[in-house]
C-alpha positions as CSV (number, residue, x, y, z in Angstrom):
1,M,-26.1,35.8,-6.1
2,R,-25.0,32.4,-7.4
3,P,-24.1,29.7,-4.8
4,I,-20.4,28.8,-4.8
5,P,-20.1,25.1,-5.9
6,T,-18.5,23.0,-3.3
7,Q,-16.1,20.3,-4.2
8,Q,-17.0,16.9,-2.8
9,P,-14.2,15.2,-0.9
10,A,-12.7,12.3,-2.8
11,L,-13.6,8.9,-1.3
12,L,-10.6,7.3,0.0
13,T,-10.6,3.6,-0.4
14,T,-8.1,1.7,1.6
15,S,-7.6,-2.0,0.9
16,S,-7.0,-4.5,3.7
17,T,-3.5,-4.8,2.4
18,D,-2.9,-1.1,2.8
19,Q,-4.4,-1.2,6.3
20,A,-2.2,-4.2,7.4
21,N,0.9,-2.5,5.9
22,E,0.1,0.7,7.8
23,A,-0.4,-1.2,11.0
24,I,3.1,-2.8,10.6
25,R,4.6,0.7,9.9
26,V,3.0,2.2,13.0
27,F,4.1,-0.8,15.1
28,L,7.7,-0.6,14.0
29,R,7.9,3.2,14.1
30,A,6.9,3.1,17.8
31,R,9.9,0.8,18.4
32,A,12.5,2.4,16.1
33,G,16.1,2.1,17.2
34,R,15.8,-0.9,19.4
35,A,15.4,-4.7,19.2
36,L,12.0,-6.1,19.6
37,Q,11.1,-7.9,22.8
38,P,9.8,-11.5,22.4
39,S,6.2,-10.5,22.8
40,E,6.7,-7.7,20.3
41,R,8.3,-10.2,17.8
42,A,5.1,-12.3,18.2
43,E,2.9,-9.3,17.5
44,Y,5.1,-8.4,14.5
45,S,4.8,-11.9,13.2
46,R,1.0,-11.8,13.6
47,L,0.8,-8.5,11.7
48,L,2.9,-10.0,8.9
49,N,0.5,-12.9,8.7
50,V,-2.4,-10.5,8.4
51,Y,-0.6,-8.6,5.7
52,T,0.3,-11.8,3.8
53,R,-3.3,-13.1,3.9
54,A,-4.6,-9.7,2.7
55,L,-2.1,-9.6,-0.1
56,R,-2.9,-13.2,-1.2
57,G,-6.6,-12.3,-1.2
58,E,-6.1,-9.3,-3.4
59,V,-3.9,-11.3,-5.8
60,E,-6.6,-14.0,-6.0
61,K,-9.3,-11.4,-6.8
62,A,-7.1,-9.9,-9.5
63,A,-6.5,-13.3,-11.2
């Protein structure tokens, strides 16, 4: 009997920009339909800064 070939799972590479973007999405989904509290606005701002730095880093690498 021949062994059945198994397909290797594709390696998923997630950039830091993708990770930061997903963190923002998760954060905002959890608070959908209501205004952000001051502490939440501060966290959202921090997440945006992380995303912006990651995006700039990727643009610099591509250039």
